[in-house]
FIKOLZA-1660 file (N, C-alpha, C; in steps of 0.1 Angstrom, whole numbers, plus 5000, padded with zeros to 4 digits):
% residues 240
   i   px   py   pz ch aa at
   1 5127 5331 2522  A  X  N
   1 5124 5322 2525  A  X CA
   1 5127 5324 2538  A  X  C
   2 5113 5321 2551  A  X  N
   2 5114 5322 2566  A  X CA
   2 5117 5306 2569  A  X  C
   3 5120 5306 2582  A  X  N
   3 5122 5293 2587  A  X CA
   3 5109 5288 2591  A  X  C
   4 5104 5281 2587  A  X  N
   4 5092 5273 2593  A  X CA
   4 5089 5273 2603  A  X  C
   5 5080 5275 2613  A  X  N
   5 5079 5271 2629  A  X CA
   5 5070 5257 2634  A  X  C
   6 5082 5247 2629  A  X  N
   6 5079 5236 2628  A  X CA
   6 5073 5233 2647  A  X  C
   7 5087 5238 2653  A  X  N
   7 5096 5228 2669  A  X CA
   7 5078 5234 2674  A  X  C
   8 5070 5245 2672  A  X  N
   8 5060 5247 2683  A  X CA
   8 5048 5241 2678  A  X  C
   9 5048 5230 2667  A  X  N
   9 5034 5219 2663  A  X CA
   9 5031 5213 2676  A  X  C
  10 5017 5207 2679  A  X  N
  10 5011 5197 2690  A  X CA
  10 5018 5180 2685  A  X  C
  11 5023 5175 2688  A  X  N
  11 5028 5159 2683  A  X CA
  11 5020 5151 2695  A  X  C
  12 5011 5158 2706  A  X  N
  12 5006 5147 2716  A  X CA
  12 5006 5137 2714  A  X  C
  13 5004 5123 2721  A  X  N
  13 4998 5107 2713  A  X CA
  13 4987 5112 2712  A  X  C
  14 4981 5103 2700  A  X  N
  14 4966 5103 2704  A  X CA
  14 4960 5099 2710  A  X  C
  15 4948 5099 2717  A  X  N
  15 4943 5096 2728  A  X CA
  15 4934 5082 2731  A  X  C
  16 4934 5079 2710  A  X  N
  16 4930 5069 2713  A  X CA
  16 4938 5058 2709  A  X  C
  17 4952 5061 2711  A  X  N
  17 4961 5047 2712  A  X CA
  17 4956 5036 2713  A  X  C
  18 4957 5024 2711  A  X  N
  18 4950 5011 2720  A  X CA
  18 4965 5006 2726  A  X  C
  19 4959 5002 2735  A  X  N
  19 4969 4997 2751  A  X CA
  19 4972 4988 2747  A  X  C
  20 4984 4975 2743  A  X  N
  20 4986 4966 2745  A  X CA
  20 4990 4957 2757  A  X  C
  21 4988 4948 2762  A  X  N
  21 5001 4938 2771  A  X CA
  21 5009 4931 2757  A  X  C
  22 5019 4926 2772  A  X  N
  22 5029 4922 2763  A  X CA
  22 5031 4910 2749  A  X  C
  23 5017 4904 2754  A  X  N
  23 5017 4888 2747  A  X CA
  23 5013 4893 2734  A  X  C
  24 5001 4907 2733  A  X  N
  24 4997 4912 2721  A  X CA
  24 5011 4920 2711  A  X  C
  25 5022 4928 2722  A  X  N
  25 5032 4934 2711  A  X CA
  25 5036 4921 2706  A  X  C
  26 5043 4909 2711  A  X  N
  26 5047 4901 2711  A  X CA
  26 5047 4891 2697  A  X  C
  27 5030 4891 2695  A  X  N
  27 5025 4889 2683  A  X CA
  27 5026 4892 2670  A  X  C
  28 5019 4907 2676  A  X  N
  28 5024 4914 2668  A  X CA
  28 5038 4918 2655  A  X  C
  29 5045 4919 2666  A  X  N
  29 5060 4921 2659  A  X CA
  29 5066 4904 2657  A  X  C
  30 5058 4890 2657  A  X  N
  30 5059 4887 2651  A  X CA
  30 5056 4879 2638  A  X  C
  31 5046 4891 2630  A  X  N
  31 5036 4890 2620  A  X CA
  31 5042 4894 2611  A  X  C
  32 5044 4909 2619  A  X  N
  32 5052 4919 2608  A  X CA
  32 5070 4912 2605  A  X  C
  33 5075 4904 2611  A  X  N
  33 5087 4899 2610  A  X CA
  33 5084 4889 2600  A  X  C
  34 5074 4884 2604  A  X  N
  34 5074 4871 2590  A  X CA
  34 5063 4868 2585  A  X  C
  35 5055 4878 2580  A  X  N
  35 5044 4882 2573  A  X CA
  35 5053 4881 2555  A  X  C
  36 5047 4880 2548  A  X  N
  36 5056 4881 2529  A  X CA
  36 5053 4896 2529  A  X  C
  37 5067 4899 2522  A  X  N
  37 5066 4917 2518  A  X CA
  37 5058 4919 2512  A  X  C
  38 5045 4908 2501  A  X  N
  38 5037 4919 2497  A  X CA
  38 5031 4921 2506  A  X  C
  39 5025 4918 2519  A  X  N
  39 5017 4923 2527  A  X CA
  39 5019 4941 2532  A  X  C
  40 5028 4945 2527  A  X  N
  40 5036 4960 2526  A  X CA
  40 5028 4964 2519  A  X  C
  41 5018 4973 2514  A  X  N
  41 5014 4982 2501  A  X CA
  41 5006 4990 2508  A  X  C
  42 5002 4996 2506  A  X  N
  42 4990 5006 2503  A  X CA
  42 4979 5002 2511  A  X  C
  43 4966 5002 2521  A  X  N
  43 4959 4998 2524  A  X CA
  43 4958 4986 2530  A  X  C
  44 4971 4988 2537  A  X  N
  44 4978 4975 2549  A  X CA
  44 4969 4973 2556  A  X  C
  45 4960 4960 2560  A  X  N
  45 4954 4962 2571  A  X CA
  45 4969 4961 2581  A  X  C
  46 4977 4954 2581  A  X  N
  46 4985 4953 2591  A  X CA
  46 4991 4963 2595  A  X  C
  47 4998 4972 2583  A  X  N
  47 5001 4985 2589  A  X CA
  47 4994 4991 2594  A  X  C
  48 4980 4994 2590  A  X  N
  48 4974 5000 2596  A  X CA
  48 4968 5002 2609  A  X  C
  49 4967 4986 2613  A  X  N
  49 4969 4982 2626  A  X CA
  49 4984 4990 2630  A  X  C
  50 4991 4988 2628  A  X  N
  50 5007 4985 2636  A  X CA
  50 5005 5000 2638  A  X  C
  51 5003 5010 2630  A  X  N
  51 4999 5029 2637  A  X CA
  51 4994 5026 2649  A  X  C
  52 4983 5018 2650  A  X  N
  52 4978 5021 2662  A  X CA
  52 4987 5018 2678  A  X  C
  53 4999 5013 2676  A  X  N
  53 5002 5006 2691  A  X CA
  53 5021 5012 2687  A  X  C
  54 5021 5020 2697  A  X  N
  54 5027 5028 2697  A  X CA
  54 5041 5026 2707  A  X  C
  55 5050 5011 2708  A  X  N
  55 5053 5002 2714  A  X CA
  55 5068 5004 2702  A  X  C
  56 5075 5008 2713  A  X  N
  56 5096 5005 2702  A  X CA
  56 5094 4994 2692  A  X  C
  57 5092 4980 2704  A  X  N
  57 5093 4965 2696  A  X CA
  57 5083 4967 2680  A  X  C
  58 5075 4969 2681  A  X  N
  58 5070 4974 2668  A  X CA
  58 5074 4983 2654  A  X  C
  59 5077 4994 2663  A  X  N
  59 5087 5001 2658  A  X CA
  59 5101 4992 2655  A  X  C
  60 5110 4987 2656  A  X  N
  60 5123 4978 2657  A  X CA
  60 5117 4965 2642  A  X  C
  61 5107 4965 2641  A  X  N
  61 5105 4952 2638  A  X CA
  61 5100 4956 2625  A  X  C
  62 5093 4969 2624  A  X  N
  62 5090 4978 2608  A  X CA
  62 5107 4981 2602  A  X  C
  63 5111 4986 2605  A  X  N
  63 5129 4991 2605  A  X CA
  63 5133 4982 2603  A  X  C
  64 5134 4972 2607  A  X  N
  64 5145 4957 2601  A  X CA
  64 5136 4951 2588  A  X  C
  65 5125 4954 2589  A  X  N
  65 5119 4943 2576  A  X CA
  65 5122 4954 2566  A  X  C
  66 5123 4966 2569  A  X  N
  66 5121 4978 2557  A  X CA
  66 5137 4978 2553  A  X  C
  67 5147 4979 2560  A  X  N
  67 5166 4975 2559  A  X CA
  67 5162 4958 2546  A  X  C
  68 5161 4952 2551  A  X  N
  68 5164 4942 2540  A  X CA
  68 5151 4935 2530  A  X  C
  69 5143 4946 2527  A  X  N
  69 5143 4950 2514  A  X CA
  69 5146 4957 2505  A  X  C
  70 5152 4948 2492  A  X  N
  70 5166 4956 2485  A  X CA
  70 5159 4970 2478  A  X  C
  71 5154 4969 2471  A  X  N
  71 5144 4987 2466  A  X CA
  71 5137 4998 2473  A  X  C
  72 5148 5003 2481  A  X  N
  72 5141 5017 2482  A  X CA
  72 5132 5026 2479  A  X  C
  73 5128 5022 2466  A  X  N
  73 5123 5034 2458  A  X CA
  73 5109 5025 2457  A  X  C
  74 5110 5012 2458  A  X  N
  74 5098 5003 2456  A  X CA
  74 5085 5009 2468  A  X  C
  75 5073 5006 2461  A  X  N
  75 5058 5008 2471  A  X CA
  75 5063 5000 2485  A  X  C
  76 5069 4990 2485  A  X  N
  76 5063 4982 2499  A  X CA
  76 5069 4990 2505  A  X  C
  77 5085 4997 2503  A  X  N
  77 5093 5006 2510  A  X CA
  77 5087 5019 2515  A  X  C
  78 5081 5028 2506  A  X  N
  78 5077 5038 2509  A  X CA
  78 5060 5036 2518  A  X  C
  79 5054 5026 2523  A  X  N
  79 5044 5023 2527  A  X CA
  79 5048 5021 2545  A  X  C
  80 5058 5010 2543  A  X  N
  80 5066 5010 2560  A  X CA
  80 5071 5025 2562  A  X  C
  81 5083 5031 2555  A  X  N
  81 5084 5044 2562  A  X CA
  81 5074 5052 2566  A  X  C
  82 5063 5052 2559  A  X  N
  82 5051 5063 2562  A  X CA
  82 5050 5058 2577  A  X  C
  83 5044 5045 2577  A  X  N
  83 5040 5039 2587  A  X CA
  83 5051 5042 2596  A  X  C
  84 5065 5041 2599  A  X  N
  84 5075 5046 2609  A  X CA
  84 5071 5063 2614  A  X  C
  85 5071 5070 2604  A  X  N
  85 5061 5083 2598  A  X CA
  85 5057 5087 2611  A  X  C
  86 5043 5076 2608  A  X  N
  86 5031 5077 2620  A  X CA
  86 5035 5075 2632  A  X  C
  87 5036 5060 2632  A  X  N
  87 5045 5062 2650  A  X CA
  87 5054 5071 2659  A  X  C
  88 5064 5074 2648  A  X  N
  88 5075 5079 2652  A  X CA
  88 5084 5096 2656  A  X  C
  89 5072 5100 2644  A  X  N
  89 5074 5112 2638  A  X CA
  89 5071 5122 2652  A  X  C
  90 5072 5136 2653  A  X  N
  90 5090 5140 2643  A  X CA
  90 5106 5136 2658  A  X  C
  91 5103 5129 2663  A  X  N
  91 5117 5133 2673  A  X CA
  91 5123 5117 2662  A  X  C
  92 5117 5106 2669  A  X  N
  92 5118 5091 2660  A  X CA
  92 5130 5088 2671  A  X  C
  93 5122 5087 2687  A  X  N
  93 5130 5079 2694  A  X CA
  93 5137 5071 2691  A  X  C
  94 5132 5060 2686  A  X  N
  94 5133 5047 2685  A  X CA
  94 5146 5047 2674  A  X  C
  95 5143 5053 2665  A  X  N
  95 5154 5052 2655  A  X CA
  95 5166 5056 2660  A  X  C
  96 5165 5071 2664  A  X  N
  96 5179 5075 2675  A  X CA
  96 5181 5062 2684  A  X  C
  97 5176 5054 2690  A  X  N
  97 5182 5047 2699  A  X CA
  97 5187 5036 2690  A  X  C
  98 5184 5031 2681  A  X  N
  98 5188 5024 2672  A  X CA
  98 5202 5025 2664  A  X  C
  99 5202 5035 2658  A  X  N
  99 5212 5043 2653  A  X CA
  99 5225 5043 2664  A  X  C
 100 5224 5046 2674  A  X  N
 100 5235 5045 2690  A  X CA
 100 5235 5035 2688  A  X  C
 101 5231 5020 2693  A  X  N
 101 5231 5009 2696  A  X CA
 101 5241 5004 2697  A  X  C
 102 5250 5006 2684  A  X  N
 102 5263 4996 2684  A  X CA
 102 5257 4984 2675  A  X  C
 103 5245 4979 2671  A  X  N
 103 5242 4967 2665  A  X CA
 103 5242 4979 2652  A  X  C
 104 5257 4971 2640  A  X  N
 104 5257 4972 2629  A  X CA
 104 5241 4974 2620  A  X  C
 105 5234 4966 2619  A  X  N
 105 5221 4965 2609  A  X CA
 105 5213 4975 2614  A  X  C
 106 5216 4972 2627  A  X  N
 106 5200 4983 2634  A  X CA
 106 5204 4999 2632  A  X  C
 107 5217 4999 2630  A  X  N
 107 5221 5012 2632  A  X CA
 107 5223 5021 2613  A  X  C
 108 5225 5012 2607  A  X  N
 108 5222 5011 2590  A  X CA
 108 5205 5014 2588  A  X  C
 109 5200 5000 2594  A  X  N
 109 5187 5009 2585  A  X CA
 109 5187 5017 2598  A  X  C
 110 5184 5023 2610  A  X  N
 110 5178 5036 2614  A  X CA
 110 5182 5045 2605  A  X  C
 111 5199 5050 2604  A  X  N
 111 5203 5053 2597  A  X CA
 111 5195 5066 2584  A  X  C
 112 5192 5055 2576  A  X  N
 112 5187 5055 2560  A  X CA
 112 5176 5056 2563  A  X  C
 113 5166 5056 2574  A  X  N
 113 5151 5060 2575  A  X CA
 113 5154 5075 2578  A  X  C
 114 5161 5078 2590  A  X  N
 114 5164 5091 2592  A  X CA
 114 5165 5103 2583  A  X  C
 115 5173 5097 2579  A  X  N
 115 5180 5105 2564  A  X CA
 115 5171 5114 2551  A  X  C
 116 5161 5092 2553  A  X  N
 116 5152 5099 2541  A  X CA
 116 5139 5105 2546  A  X  C
 117 5132 5105 2558  A  X  N
 117 5119 5111 2564  A  X CA
 117 5120 5119 2576  A  X  C
 118 5136 5119 2579  A  X  N
 118 5133 5128 2590  A  X CA
 118 5139 5142 2591  A  X  C
 119 5144 5151 2579  A  X  N
 119 5143 5163 2571  A  X CA
 119 5152 5175 2581  A  X  C
 120 5142 5180 2592  A  X  N
 120 5153 5191 2601  A  X CA
 120 5151 5189 2608  A  X  C
 121 5141 5178 2614  A  X  N
 121 5145 5169 2626  A  X CA
 121 5161 5157 2629  A  X  C
 122 5160 5154 2621  A  X  N
 122 5172 5150 2624  A  X CA
 122 5184 5156 2615  A  X  C
 123 5186 5172 2611  A  X  N
 123 5198 5181 2611  A  X CA
 123 5198 5182 2626  A  X  C
 124 5184 5186 2634  A  X  N
 124 5191 5190 2651  A  X CA
 124 5191 5182 2653  A  X  C
 125 5192 5169 2653  A  X  N
 125 5191 5160 2662  A  X CA
 125 5208 5162 2660  A  X  C
 126 5212 5159 2651  A  X  N
 126 5224 5152 2642  A  X CA
 126 5233 5164 2650  A  X  C
 127 5232 5178 2646  A  X  N
 127 5238 5189 2650  A  X CA
 127 5239 5188 2668  A  X  C
 128 5226 5185 2677  A  X  N
 128 5230 5180 2687  A  X CA
 128 5238 5171 2692  A  X  C
 129 5243 5157 2687  A  X  N
 129 5245 5150 2688  A  X CA
 129 5262 5153 2681  A  X  C
 130 5264 5159 2676  A  X  N
 130 5279 5163 2672  A  X CA
 130 5282 5179 2679  A  X  C
 131 5278 5178 2685  A  X  N
 131 5275 5189 2695  A  X CA
 131 5284 5189 2709  A  X  C
 132 5273 5173 2714  A  X  N
 132 5277 5170 2726  A  X CA
 132 5286 5161 2726  A  X  C
 133 5285 5151 2718  A  X  N
 133 5295 5140 2720  A  X CA
 133 5305 5140 2712  A  X  C
 134 5308 5149 2703  A  X  N
 134 5320 5146 2693  A  X CA
 134 5320 5134 2687  A  X  C
 135 5336 5129 2688  A  X  N
 135 5338 5119 2678  A  X CA
 135 5333 5112 2676  A  X  C
 136 5326 5105 2689  A  X  N
 136 5322 5094 2692  A  X CA
 136 5312 5092 2684  A  X  C
 137 5306 5101 2676  A  X  N
 137 5297 5100 2667  A  X CA
 137 5293 5096 2656  A  X  C
 138 5308 5098 2651  A  X  N
 138 5317 5102 2636  A  X CA
 138 5310 5089 2628  A  X  C
 139 5317 5079 2633  A  X  N
 139 5310 5066 2628  A  X CA
 139 5297 5066 2619  A  X  C
 140 5286 5066 2632  A  X  N
 140 5270 5066 2629  A  X CA
 140 5264 5078 2618  A  X  C
 141 5272 5091 2623  A  X  N
 141 5268 5101 2624  A  X CA
 141 5263 5108 2608  A  X  C
 142 5279 5105 2604  A  X  N
 142 5280 5114 2592  A  X CA
 142 5273 5106 2575  A  X  C
 143 5275 5091 2577  A  X  N
 143 5269 5088 2567  A  X CA
 143 5252 5093 2563  A  X  C
 144 5245 5093 2580  A  X  N
 144 5234 5097 2579  A  X CA
 144 5233 5113 2571  A  X  C
 145 5243 5116 2579  A  X  N
 145 5241 5138 2578  A  X CA
 145 5238 5133 2564  A  X  C
 146 5247 5128 2550  A  X  N
 146 5255 5128 2540  A  X CA
 146 5244 5125 2534  A  X  C
 147 5240 5116 2543  A  X  N
 147 5222 5110 2530  A  X CA
 147 5211 5119 2528  A  X  C
 148 5216 5127 2543  A  X  N
 148 5197 5134 2549  A  X CA
 148 5204 5151 2536  A  X  C
 149 5216 5154 2536  A  X  N
 149 5220 5170 2525  A  X CA
 149 5217 5162 2514  A  X  C
 150 5215 5148 2509  A  X  N
 150 5214 5144 2493  A  X CA
 150 5198 5146 2493  A  X  C
 151 5186 5142 2501  A  X  N
 151 5177 5142 2500  A  X CA
 151 5170 5155 2497  A  X  C
 152 5179 5167 2508  A  X  N
 152 5178 5177 2507  A  X CA
 152 5170 5184 2496  A  X  C
 153 5181 5175 2486  A  X  N
 153 5186 5185 2467  A  X CA
 153 5178 5177 2463  A  X  C
 154 5176 5159 2464  A  X  N
 154 5167 5155 2455  A  X CA
 154 5151 5160 2454  A  X  C
 155 5151 5168 2465  A  X  N
 155 5134 5168 2466  A  X CA
 155 5137 5181 2461  A  X  C
 156 5146 5195 2463  A  X  N
 156 5148 5208 2454  A  X CA
 156 5146 5204 2436  A  X  C
 157 5149 5190 2434  A  X  N
 157 5151 5185 2417  A  X CA
 157 5140 5177 2416  A  X  C
 158 5130 5178 2420  A  X  N
 158 5120 5169 2418  A  X CA
 158 5110 5174 2408  A  X  C
 159 5110 5169 2396  A  X  N
 159 5098 5171 2384  A  X CA
 159 5086 5162 2389  A  X  C
 160 5079 5163 2378  A  X  N
 160 5065 5158 2375  A  X CA
 160 5075 5144 2373  A  X  C
 161 5065 5134 2375  A  X  N
 161 5067 5121 2373  A  X CA
 161 5068 5118 2357  A  X  C
 162 5075 5105 2358  A  X  N
 162 5075 5100 2341  A  X CA
 162 5076 5082 2344  A  X  C
 163 5070 5076 2334  A  X  N
 163 5074 5066 2333  A  X CA
 163 5067 5058 2321  A  X  C
 164 5079 5043 2319  A  X  N
 164 5083 5039 2307  A  X CA
 164 5070 5026 2304  A  X  C
 165 5065 5029 2287  A  X  N
 165 5055 5020 2285  A  X CA
 165 5059 5019 2277  A  X  C
 166 5056 5002 2268  A  X  N
 166 5062 4998 2257  A  X CA
 166 5052 5001 2244  A  X  C
 167 5058 5009 2231  A  X  N
 167 5048 5011 2222  A  X CA
 167 5044 4997 2221  A  X  C
 168 5032 4999 2216  A  X  N
 168 5028 4977 2208  A  X CA
 168 5030 4977 2197  A  X  C
 169 5028 4989 2183  A  X  N
 169 5034 4987 2173  A  X CA
 169 5045 4983 2169  A  X  C
 170 5059 4993 2178  A  X  N
 170 5073 4997 2176  A  X CA
 170 5081 4983 2184  A  X  C
 171 5075 4980 2197  A  X  N
 171 5082 4974 2207  A  X CA
 171 5090 4985 2214  A  X  C
 172 5087 4994 2215  A  X  N
 172 5101 5002 2221  A  X CA
 172 5092 5014 2230  A  X  C
 173 5103 5011 2244  A  X  N
 173 5100 5020 2257  A  X CA
 173 5099 5033 2256  A  X  C
 174 5091 5041 2262  A  X  N
 174 5090 5053 2256  A  X CA
 174 5088 5060 2270  A  X  C
 175 5091 5071 2271  A  X  N
 175 5087 5079 2282  A  X CA
 175 5077 5086 2281  A  X  C
 176 5067 5088 2289  A  X  N
 176 5056 5100 2288  A  X CA
 176 5053 5103 2309  A  X  C
 177 5046 5111 2299  A  X  N
 177 5039 5117 2320  A  X CA
 177 5034 5104 2322  A  X  C
 178 5037 5105 2337  A  X  N
 178 5029 5096 2345  A  X CA
 178 5009 5104 2345  A  X  C
 179 5008 5117 2344  A  X  N
 179 4998 5123 2352  A  X CA
 179 4994 5122 2337  A  X  C
 180 4988 5118 2329  A  X  N
 180 4978 5111 2323  A  X CA
 180 4981 5101 2311  A  X  C
 181 4992 5095 2312  A  X  N
 181 4990 5076 2313  A  X CA
 181 4987 5069 2324  A  X  C
 182 4986 5070 2333  A  X  N
 182 4982 5066 2345  A  X CA
 182 4980 5073 2357  A  X  C
 183 4970 5081 2360  A  X  N
 183 4966 5087 2369  A  X CA
 183 4962 5082 2384  A  X  C
 184 4957 5074 2383  A  X  N
 184 4964 5067 2395  A  X CA
 184 4977 5063 2404  A  X  C
 185 4983 5060 2394  A  X  N
 185 4994 5057 2402  A  X CA
 185 5005 5068 2402  A  X  C
 186 4999 5082 2393  A  X  N
 186 5002 5100 2396  A  X CA
 186 5001 5102 2407  A  X  C
 187 4986 5097 2411  A  X  N
 187 4985 5097 2426  A  X CA
 187 4991 5097 2434  A  X  C
 188 4989 5081 2436  A  X  N
 188 5001 5074 2446  A  X CA
 188 5009 5084 2450  A  X  C
 189 5016 5084 2437  A  X  N
 189 5038 5087 2435  A  X CA
 189 5032 5102 2443  A  X  C
 190 5023 5109 2437  A  X  N
 190 5026 5127 2442  A  X CA
 190 5022 5127 2457  A  X  C
 191 5016 5113 2467  A  X  N
 191 5012 5118 2483  A  X CA
 191 5022 5109 2486  A  X  C
 192 5030 5096 2479  A  X  N
 192 5046 5095 2488  A  X CA
 192 5054 5102 2483  A  X  C
 193 5060 5115 2477  A  X  N
 193 5063 5122 2480  A  X CA
 193 5060 5133 2491  A  X  C
 194 5047 5132 2491  A  X  N
 194 5047 5152 2501  A  X CA
 194 5042 5143 2515  A  X  C
 195 5042 5130 2519  A  X  N
 195 5049 5119 2531  A  X CA
 195 5066 5119 2535  A  X  C
 196 5071 5121 2522  A  X  N
 196 5086 5115 2527  A  X CA
 196 5088 5129 2523  A  X  C
 197 5085 5139 2520  A  X  N
 197 5088 5154 2521  A  X CA
 197 5089 5160 2529  A  X  C
 198 5075 5159 2541  A  X  N
 198 5068 5169 2551  A  X CA
 198 5075 5173 2556  A  X  C
 199 5086 5168 2564  A  X  N
 199 5099 5175 2576  A  X CA
 199 5111 5180 2570  A  X  C
 200 5108 5177 2555  A  X  N
 200 5125 5190 2550  A  X CA
 200 5120 5200 2551  A  X  C
 201 5120 5208 2562  A  X  N
 201 5123 5222 2560  A  X CA
 201 5133 5227 2558  A  X  C
 202 5134 5241 2561  A  X  N
 202 5151 5247 2556  A  X CA
 202 5149 5248 2572  A  X  C
 203 5162 5251 2576  A  X  N
 203 5166 5249 2592  A  X CA
 203 5174 5268 2593  A  X  C
 204 5178 5270 2604  A  X  N
 204 5187 5286 2600  A  X CA
 204 5197 5285 2595  A  X  C
 205 5203 5303 2594  A  X  N
 205 5220 5301 2587  A  X CA
 205 5230 5299 2602  A  X  C
 206 5222 5298 2606  A  X  N
 206 5229 5300 2621  A  X CA
 206 5235 5285 2624  A  X  C
 207 5224 5275 2625  A  X  N
 207 5225 5261 2627  A  X CA
 207 5239 5250 2613  A  X  C
 208 5231 5261 2596  A  X  N
 208 5244 5253 2591  A  X CA
 208 5256 5262 2595  A  X  C
 209 5257 5270 2599  A  X  N
 209 5276 5273 2600  A  X CA
 209 5278 5265 2612  A  X  C
 210 5271 5265 2622  A  X  N
 210 5278 5255 2632  A  X CA
 210 5278 5243 2627  A  X  C
 211 5269 5238 2614  A  X  N
 211 5274 5224 2616  A  X CA
 211 5284 5220 2606  A  X  C
 212 5288 5229 2598  A  X  N
 212 5295 5227 2588  A  X CA
 212 5315 5232 2598  A  X  C
 213 5311 5239 2609  A  X  N
 213 5321 5238 2616  A  X CA
 213 5325 5225 2623  A  X  C
 214 5314 5221 2628  A  X  N
 214 5319 5211 2635  A  X CA
 214 5328 5198 2626  A  X  C
 215 5315 5200 2613  A  X  N
 215 5322 5187 2605  A  X CA
 215 5333 5192 2599  A  X  C
 216 5333 5202 2597  A  X  N
 216 5356 5205 2595  A  X CA
 216 5365 5201 2601  A  X  C
 217 5359 5192 2613  A  X  N
 217 5368 5189 2626  A  X CA
 217 5369 5173 2626  A  X  C
 218 5360 5166 2615  A  X  N
 218 5357 5153 2612  A  X CA
 218 5370 5146 2603  A  X  C
 219 5380 5138 2605  A  X  N
 219 5385 5130 2595  A  X CA
 219 5378 5128 2578  A  X  C
 220 5387 5129 2573  A  X  N
 220 5389 5125 2564  A  X CA
 220 5376 5110 2559  A  X  C
 221 5387 5105 2566  A  X  N
 221 5383 5088 2560  A  X CA
 221 5368 5087 2567  A  X  C
 222 5357 5093 2574  A  X  N
 222 5343 5088 2578  A  X CA
 222 5337 5100 2572  A  X  C
 223 5341 5101 2559  A  X  N
 223 5332 5107 2547  A  X CA
 223 5337 5099 2538  A  X  C
 224 5343 5086 2537  A  X  N
 224 5343 5080 2526  A  X CA
 224 5346 5080 2512  A  X  C
 225 5331 5077 2502  A  X  N
 225 5334 5082 2490  A  X CA
 225 5333 5096 2489  A  X  C
 226 5325 5101 2499  A  X  N
 226 5321 5122 2496  A  X CA
 226 5334 5129 2497  A  X  C
 227 5327 5138 2487  A  X  N
 227 5343 5147 2485  A  X CA
 227 5338 5155 2496  A  X  C
 228 5350 5163 2509  A  X  N
 228 5343 5168 2524  A  X CA
 228 5340 5178 2518  A  X  C
 229 5350 5182 2510  A  X  N
 229 5350 5202 2511  A  X CA
 229 5334 5201 2499  A  X  C
 230 5332 5196 2492  A  X  N
 230 5320 5199 2481  A  X CA
 230 5311 5198 2490  A  X  C
 231 5312 5185 2497  A  X  N
 231 5301 5182 2510  A  X CA
 231 5294 5191 2513  A  X  C
 232 5307 5197 2522  A  X  N
 232 5307 5211 2531  A  X CA
 232 5299 5222 2521  A  X  C
 233 5299 5225 2510  A  X  N
 233 5296 5235 2504  A  X CA
 233 5284 5235 2501  A  X  C
 234 5278 5220 2499  A  X  N
 234 5267 5216 2494  A  X CA
 234 5252 5220 2504  A  X  C
 235 5264 5218 2517  A  X  N
 235 5252 5222 2529  A  X CA
 235 5255 5238 2532  A  X  C
 236 5262 5246 2526  A  X  N
 236 5259 5259 2531  A  X CA
 236 5248 5270 2523  A  X  C
 237 5250 5258 2507  A  X  N
 237 5242 5264 2500  A  X CA
 237 5228 5256 2503  A  X  C
 238 5226 5252 2513  A  X  N
 238 5215 5250 2516  A  X CA
 238 5209 5267 2522  A  X  C
 239 5217 5275 2530  A  X  N
 239 5212 5287 2532  A  X CA
 239 5201 5295 2525  A  X  C
 240 5191 5301 2536  A  X  N
 240 5187 5307 2527  A  X CA
 240 5181 5324 2531  A  X  C
% end
């Protein structure tokens, strides 16, 4: 398998983006911050509106609402991540600024999303930061890289979606194939996967080797509950 030539794509900002004055941005941010989480759903007019406004304050508001939602596998979190991806991909500049801001909540919020949807772009940016800034990056970069690699393996191991339903006769829960039982939910699930996994392309073996070399210098404490040697082996196994 060859490396996808992802870095040559054209990611210019669409000319149709709406230019907002300061009051309009503030009003939009306030609405994102205060609206019920139920508004963060498929077809949300608010999120559709937000995708047209490329302002870091809008992105930060979306990221923080996502951070404080408990179930990151819920549809509301998927649509928030898709909205953020539409605004920020592939560079995710606002999220990288949040990650390095020194604000714990902002850093953790950005870290999760970067590892969840950033794919090869997160890998390369993390590698650049480790190379150029070294130990200063360990507290916020190592957790992000750990989650990123876990996502690569999660994607590799994805199977056809299943769901649990109640058997009305027995009252027992049964696991069934989602595609056969609920085609509309299945289609939405597959689209969520596609959008979430889109940037997870292979990187080069040279970059993997450099990442491993840099991580070997990181003290064990920064890996917390992750076995460092097994983790490095997992990265090495991503080579193509």
